[in-house]
N, C-alpha and C positions, 0 to 999 in steps of 0.2 A: 410079880404083878402083870394080869394080866392086861395087857392096855387099850387093846380095846372094852374092856369093860371100863374104864378109870377115866376114859375119853365120854364113855356115856354117862355117872356118875359126875364130871363134867357138865357134860349138857344136861342133867336131870338136874343139880343145886341152882347155874343160872340162869336156865329160861325153861323151867316146868309147863308151864302156860304154852308157849310156841313152839313144840315141838317140830311138828310138820309144819312151820314159818319155814320160807326162806333163810331166817337170819338165823333159825339155831340151827337148821339142814348143812349151811353154808359153815357154822360154826366148831357143830359136830367134825365135818371132813377136817376141816383146817386143825383142833385136836388131835383125832386120832394122825394127821400127817403128823402134829410134830412130836406126840409122842412116841409115834413109829420110829421117829427119825432119832427121839434122844435115848441115852443109853439107861441102863436099867440096873448097871452097878457104880459105884462112888471113886470119884480120883483118890490117887494117893494121899494123904490128910500134908495138909500144908505144916499145919501145927500139932500138936500130940493132944490135949484138948481142949474143950468148949471155955474155962478158963482161960486155956493162952489164947487163943481165940479175942480172947477180948484184950484182954492186956497186950498184945502183939500188933492193938489196932491201930488206926491213926484217928488223928483228928484237925481237924479246919475249921478255920474263924473270915468270914467273907463280913468285911462293913464296908455296906453304898451309901456316903454320905451324899445326896441332891437337894438344888435348889431348884423348881418348877414358877413357872410363871404366864399369865393366861390374859389376855386384852381379845374380850369382843367386841365385836362394835353389836352390845344388845344394852338390855336393862341391867343383870348379870353386873356383878361390881366384877374388878380386875383379879387374878384371884394367886395367892403368895401362896409358895408351902417348902419350908426347911425338914427337912427328913432325913433321917438315915435309921435306914435296914441293916438289924441282926442278923447272921446266920451259923447256926452253930452246926456242925457235921461229925457223925461220928462211926467210923465204918470198922468193922471187925476184920483179922485174918479169916483166911479162907483154913476150914475145916469140914477134909471131907468133900469139896464140891461148894460145901455151903456155906456165905458168908451173909451179915444179918448190917441194916444200916438205920440211923436215926438222926434226924434233922429238924431242930425246932428256929423260926423264925421268929422275928420282932421288926418291929416295924413303930417307931416317937416320933412326933412331932418336936421340934427343936428351935432356942430361944425364945417360944412365942410368937414364931412365923407358921401362923396357918390360919391365912383367911382363907376357906377354899373349902368347894361342895365335896365331900368328898367320899361321893356314889353311893352313901349306907344311910344316906337321913340328914347329916349335921352341916349347918353352914351354909342351908340353900341358897341363900341371895345371891351366893359369888360362883365363876363361874366352875369347873368340873376338873374337880384333879384326884386322879383314882389311887389314891394312896392313905385308904384310910389308918388307923392308928390301930392294929392289931399283936400279938400275941400266939401262936400257934404251933403245930405239930406240921411242915413242910412235906415232911417225907421218913415213914416208919418202912421199911420192905425186908423180907428174907427172899433171898437169894438163889439158887442150886444153878452150878454150869457145871457140864460134865463136855466137855471136848466142843463140837459148834452150836450144842446144845445147852439155852440160858431160860431158865423160868422165875417171875418173882408173884408175889403175894405182897398185897400191901400198897402202903401209902407210895406214890412214885411221879417221879417228873415218865412224861410221855412223846417224843418227839420224834416226829416223821416224814421224810424228803426236807421240803424248804419249809415249814412249820404252816402250809398255807391252808393245811384241815385239821393239822392237832399238835399243841406244841403246850411250849410251857409262860409265855407272854411274860419272857425274862425281863423287859422293860422293864415293868413295875415292883413296885418292894416289894409288892404282897404275891408272890408267882402263881402261877397256876397247877396245878397239882392232880393227880389221879386218885382214888381207891379202887384197885386194880387188880387181874390176876392177869400176865403176862407171858407170852414161850414167844420164843424165838431160834428158828435152827439158821444156821448160820456156816457156810463152808465155801470157798475159794471164789466165786464169784457170782454166788447165789444167797438170797436171805429170803426167811420168809416169818413172818408177825401177826400172832394175832394176839390180841386182849378182850377181856369182858370188862368193861369199865362201869360200877356199879357207884361212884358219888364222883359229882367236878366240883373238888375242891378252888372254886375260882381265886378272881384277883382280890374281894372285895370283902375282906378278914369270908368269917362265917357267917353270914349274916346270906347272901345271898348264894349258898354251894346248893348244889343241885345233886340228888340221887338220883342215880342212872340207870339205864340197860341198856348199855354201848355197846356193839360189836364191833371191832377195828383188825379190818385185813389188809396187809400191804407183802409184797412179794416183789424181787427185785433182783434183778438180774444186769451185770457191769460187764459191757460188750466191748470197753479196752477203748471207745473211741468218747463213752457214754452210758450212761444210768438210764437203764428202759425199768420204771416200774407198773403197778397194776395194784389195783387197789380201791374197797368196798369200806365206806364209812355209815354202819346203820344204828344211828344214833335214835333214843329214846329217854324225854323223860319218865322219873319213876312217877305216873301220878294218872287219876282215872280216866285221864282225857284223851282220847287219841293222840300224840303227838309225834309222828316220826318221821325221822327224813333219814331219808337213803341215798345216798352218792357213789358212783363208782366212774372209775377213773384210769387215763392209762398220764405216765408221765417219762418224760425222755431230755434229760439234759445231759451235757458233758462239756469238753476240753479237748482244743486238738493246738498242737503246737507246732507253729509251720513256717518255719527257720526264727525270726524274732521277732513273728506275729504270734499270740494267741491268738486264738478264734474258741467263744463261746457260743451255746445254745442249747436252747431250751423250747421244748412244747410239751401242751398237756391239754386234753380235754376229759371234763366230768359231765356226765348226765343226774340230775336231782332229782327225785321225788319224794312227794310230803304230804302225809297225810294226818289233816289237821280236826277237831272238834265240830270246827266249820265247815274248809273245806278244804281238799285238795288242787294239787298244782303243780309242774313241772316246767323246772331251767336247764340250762344247760354252763358251761365252762369252758374258759378255753384263752389259756395264754401260747405270747412267744416273745419271746428273746433270744436275742440276737448282740454281741460284742466284743470290741477287740481291744484287748491288752500291745502296748510295746512302746519303750520308754518308761516304765514303772505307771505308764498311766491305762487307768482303764475305761472303757467308753461302753457307755448298755442303751439300746432302744428297746423297749417294749411293749407291747398291747396286751389286756385285761380286759377282759372281761365278762363281768359277771350278770347271767343271762336273767331275764324276766318273763315270768309270763301273762303273756298281754295287758302289761303293764301293771299289774294288780300286788304280784307277789317277786322277791327280788330271789335269787341264789344263795344260800345263807351258809355260811361256817363257822359256825357258835362257837369251838372249838382252838380254831384257831389262833397262831399273836399275832393279831390285828394290826398292830401298832408296825408292824416288819413291813405292810402294803398301804398300798393308797394314800400312801402320804401320811406325815409324819404328824400332821395334827389331829389327829385322830375323827377326820369329818365323816367318816363310813363306816365305824365300827356294827353297824346293820346297816346291810344293801338298801337302797333304795326300793317300793316298790315299783319305778321304771328297771330297776336296773342301773348299771356302771358297769361304764366304761373308761379306764385309766389306760393314755396313750402318756408312755413318761419318755425319758433321754438322764443319765444319771453320767458325768464322770466322776471320777476318786483317781486319788494317787499318794505317794508320802512325801513327807516334807519337817524336816530338823528332828529326825523319828519318830514323829507321828503318821496319823491314816486322818482323809482326809476326804470328799465323798458332798456333791452336790447335786444335787436332783429337783425335777419338772415335772410336772403332774398336769395334764388336761384330763378334765372328767365333763363326760359328757353320760346321756340318759341312754339304756340298753333300747329300751322303748317309749318312743318321746309319746307325749303328750301336746296339747294346743298352750299349753302353760308350763312346761319343763322338758327343758333338754341340757339347755346349760348349766351342766355339777358343780361351776367352778376349775380355779385352776389351784396350785400350791410350786410353792420355793422350794424346799429343803435343803440344809446343809450340815454338815456336824466335823468334828475333828476332834482327835483323840490322840493322847500322848503316853505312854507304858515309862514308867520310870523304873529301874531295874525289873525284878520279875516281881512283885509283891505290887506298884502300885499302877493306876489309871488312874489319868485328870481326864477332862474332855468339856467342849458345848457343844452345842445342838442347838438347832434352832428352824423351827415350820412357819410358813406367813401364808395364807389360805383367803385366797380373792371367790368371795359367791360368785355367786351364775345366774342364773334366774330368779325371783323373787319368791315365787313361785314354791321351789323347792324347798323353801325354811331354814336355807343353814345362811352365815353370816359370816363375814371379814371376820379372820383368828388368827392369832399371833401368843405362841408358844417360845420359850427359850429354859434352856434348862443349861445348868450347871452342876457338876457331878468331880466326886474324886473316891475311889474305889480300893479299900486294900483286899488281900490273900494272906496266910499265913496258915 
């Protein structure tokens, strides 16, 4: 097949109204590059027929039982939830470079412990625990792989770099996946990913899923002492209103062994421009983190800035795995209009076969106003213990103390207990 023609057909299908825009120019270029690097002939078959690919496939079960409680210093009632998430996955064996995967996910309340706001309209008198009951198709995709080239079509998990901009929100019981076409070329130390996302399957069952026209591009190179990444995330909800958010950035993260000490370091910068039906704004992102590991302990000191445009709009990361950043109490799932500066320190290690970590966050506004500067602070703690190869149990705690009253936050305590089994 003519690869240039195929790239053009892909562009015509996914962005017919934007052929002259920078988004589609970038996507056409990336598609052409990936298709040119991909092989045009099939790999030797791993099985003899499609029927064999199915019968020789593999199945997995993942069970996650979790109790969560939320205590907030406001008029909302304290929340409690006991939920069980069941994930069933089947993947075929490879047939001429082709594989398929289908995965179902179910989340249920157990034992009548369901006094919580599930974030989709139930029990609004309680604090939020964003684990609604749901049964849905979590993944279903067809994959083609040949040498260094991989392509996927369908519903899939997408997680890039540290998932600050694009991830699966795996902490919640209903994780985030995407209906997308993705391509990757990975050879030796170089890798480039391109994806077109046409639906965001978010963590709120199917009620708040969003049709989209997102282009994602990420290229990286391993330098030996760290990985350098360059990315562009061009996000747009598929509506009749202007709502584009374009983010471009560079990230470098690595580690270096120095005798008995391991040095860790990360530096990242991104710039963001957004156009909505009512306004447009620009903001910057900055992350700097250093760490050191020795005698089984790892210490980290970090500074993360989600900038603000004159105190009116904050840097946005709508597809991120947000729970992993800015404290586990989830106070900043949306960046405040004043922006956010998170200065944090953490320590972690191993004990009795398990892993533990402690962290402290100090939050401030990036663009202070007369009434908003101090955005509070938080202490986080976690311990998880693997049992054999199939089971893990854990406990986690987050305590947020509010800052300036005008910031709209309140003191919040959260506790989690969980047990996970995989077969």
